[in-house]
N, C-alpha and C positions, 0 to 999 in steps of 0.2 A: 346412537350411530351418527355421521357426520354426511348431514343434509345436504343434499342439494338447494343450492340458494340462488334467486334469483336480484340483485342488486342494481339499483336504478336511481340518478342522480348524485347533490350532494346536501349537506345539507343536516338538519336535527335526525335522527332515524323514528322511521317509524315502521315497526314491525306488523307485518299485514300476516294473516294466518288464512287461508283457506276451508272451506267447508269438504263434503263428503258426497261424492267423487270430487276430487278437485286437484289443483296444483297451483303452485305458485304463479303457472302463468294466467292460469284461471282468476287470477286479481287484477288484471291490467285494468278494468274498468276501475280501480280506484289506484295503482301504481303510476301510470300513464301518466296521470291530474299531479296526483300530490310527486312526484318524482321532480317537475317543474319549480317545485320551493327545497325541496326535503329528500331525505336519504331515504328509497322505501327499500325494504330486506320483506322478500317474501317467499320464504321456503318453502319446498317440496315434503310434505309430513313424511313420517314414516310409514313407509306402505302403501304411496302415492307417486305419482308425477317418477323422477327419475329416482327418487330416494325409495330404491329396490329393497325389497323384504317379502322374505321370504317364509320365515320363523315367527311362530305366535307372537304376540305382543301384547300390552293391556294397554287402555289409555294414556295411563299415569306414564310409560312410557316415551310417550311426546312430550309432556312437559321437560323431564331430561334430555331428550334431544336438542331443543329449545332453548335450555337452559346453557348448554353445551355450546349452542350456536352461537349464543350470548358473548361467552368466554372467549369464544374463537374470534370475534371479529371484533372485542374490545369494545361491546358497546356499555356502558357504565349506567344510563340514562333513555329509555324511549316511550316513545307514545306507542301506544296497543289498538290494532284495529283488528277484527276478527271473524268472518260470517259464517252465519252455523255453527256448526261444529268447532269454526275457527274463534269461534266468540266464544263457545264454551271455554277453549283451552285459554282462549287470552283471560278469562271471567279465574283461570285455577291457575295462573301465571303470577297473575295479581296480588291473589290469597296468597299462591307461595311468596312469593319477593317482591313486599309492596315497594320496596325502598328505589327497585327498577324503574318503577314505569311511571311517568307523569300524566297520564290521563288513556279513557277508555274506548273506542267506538264500535260499538256492538251493532251488526249489522242484522236482521231475522234468525236474533239467536234468546238465549233465555235460560236464566237460573237454574227453574224448573221448566223445560222443555216442555208442548201438551202439545201432541198431534189431533186434528180430527179429518182423518185422512181414510176415504172410506176404502173396503175391500178392493182388492187389485182383482180382474176377473182377466182370461183368458184373449180375449179380445182388448182390452188395452194393452195384454202386453203384443198383441201382433200388431196392433195400429202404432205403436210406438216404435216397435223396432223398422217399420217401413218408414215411417214418419222422421225417424233417425238416419235413414241411410241416404234416401232421398235429398232430406236437406243438406246432409254433409256434401252428396254432389253436385248439388245444383241451391245456396246458402240461401237463406229465405225467397223461396218461391211458394208466390201467393196460391197456385192450386195445391201442391202438397202440405201448405199451413190450413186452409179451409178444407181438403179431403181430409187429411188424415193426424196431422198437428192438433185441431182442435176437439178429437176424439182420441187421443189417446192420455198416456201419464203427462206430457207436456200441459194439458189441462188444468192440473193440480200445482205447476211448478209457475206458470203465464198463468195474469190475466189478458193481456195484454196480446194479442199475437201478430207481431207486427213485425218485419222482414229484419227489423234492426235487432228485436229478441230473438231470432230464429238464428242471424249471422252472429254471434255470441253463442248462442246451442253448437254451430259445427264448426266452430273455428277454436273454440275451448272449453265446452262441455263433453262435448264425443270426444275427443280424444284424453280428454282426462279422466273419461270411466273407463277407458280401454287401458287405462295406466294404474289404476286402482286396481290394487293386489286384491288376492282372497285374502291374506290376513287382516289387511285394514279391515276389509266387510265384518271376518271373524269380530274383529276386538269392538267394534263400533257395536252390531249384534248385541255382544255380553254384556256392555255398559247400557245400552239399553234397557234390557233384559232384568238389567241390577237396579235400575230405576237411579234414576238423578237428580239429585233438589239441595242446592246449596244458599237455600235463600236466606236462612240465619245467619251465615257467615257475611254477608253483604256489607251489612249495615258496619262492619270494620275495614270498607275498602275506603279510604278517605283520598278519595279522587274524583274527579270531574270526569263526566261520561257522557255521551251521547249515544242512543240508544235510537236505532230507525227498524219500522216493521212495513210490512203489507199488508194492508186489510183484510186481501181474500187468503193467505198462507194458511195452507193445510198441513204443511210439514211440524212448524213451530207459530202456534195461533199468534195475533197480534196482542190477543187477551194476557197470555205467558211471557210476551216482550213488557208489556206496560205493566206487569208485575213486578216484574226484574228491573226496570226503570222505579217505581212507586219504592222500591227497599231500597236501593240506593242512594247516600245518603245528598252526590249531587249529581244528578241525572237529568237531562235535558230528552223526551220521547216526542217522535212524530210519526205519524202513520200515515203513511200514503195511501189514496183510496185507488179501487180500481189496478190491485197489485198485488202481486204473490209471492212466493216463495227465492225465486228471483230478478226481486223484482229492480235491481239495480244495474239488468240489462233490459230492461223493460223504460224506466225512465231513468238514463245515469247523467243525465245534465241536470236535471232533479236533485239526484243522489249526491253529486258533486258539489251542486252550488250550495247543500245543507251543510254536508260536511266541510266547506270553505267556511262557512257563516261561524259556523261553532268554533272554527281553528282560530276565528277572527276576535271573535267573542270572548276566548278561552286561552289568548296567546303561550300561559304557564306552560301549557300542556308540550308546546313545541319549541322551548327555550332551555338554553340550558343553565343552570341553576347558579346564582352566584354562590 
């Protein structure tokens, strides 16, 4: 399908892929600073955001959509950046079309993702609903964070319950959640039930990579992220203490600085090939 896409800046293209639930807009923590030097391409994946989908689809359909998008935009080569599910799709794209990509930036993602998320209770759901609604109406309100947020499912997404992180949740997280289709939920659930492991194929990738993880991530553990980094032939891995799955919203300045330093160290990832 023809994906809705947000394009910012000029220069070497960087394809930015969001997670679940998510949208191109929810990648602003990356696109706003990267678009100052490069062209960022942030699509809404099929079934997310404004890329509406009602019929069932498979995870492989995302790859077909993204390949079509690159052809439509006449992108011959670009850098890949993916957060969570977006990181898995970035790995799959790189394995499918290695000649298209100059490098990989994996955020809270893994080629064999593992979770240690505890069971969800009715109280978790109740507190999450209340915390989300109140935070949407009054983003970053400390009383709401202390009373409901820290006792909701947000405690598994965030380790640092700061006003800044909750403002990101209100502005980008909640709208993305409500615009994620049932078909997208079903597609991801089916993929999880089937299992996913691409570790054996990773040595085939001859790409420079940066993998960033949150030490307290319960959705895709830091250990599984490190396993992926160790399996790739050229990968720099960094784990941020006292952060969880949404660590780019907890410590945006540190994450952006880490990415900028890596781009400076590997300039070939954002340069046209002569």
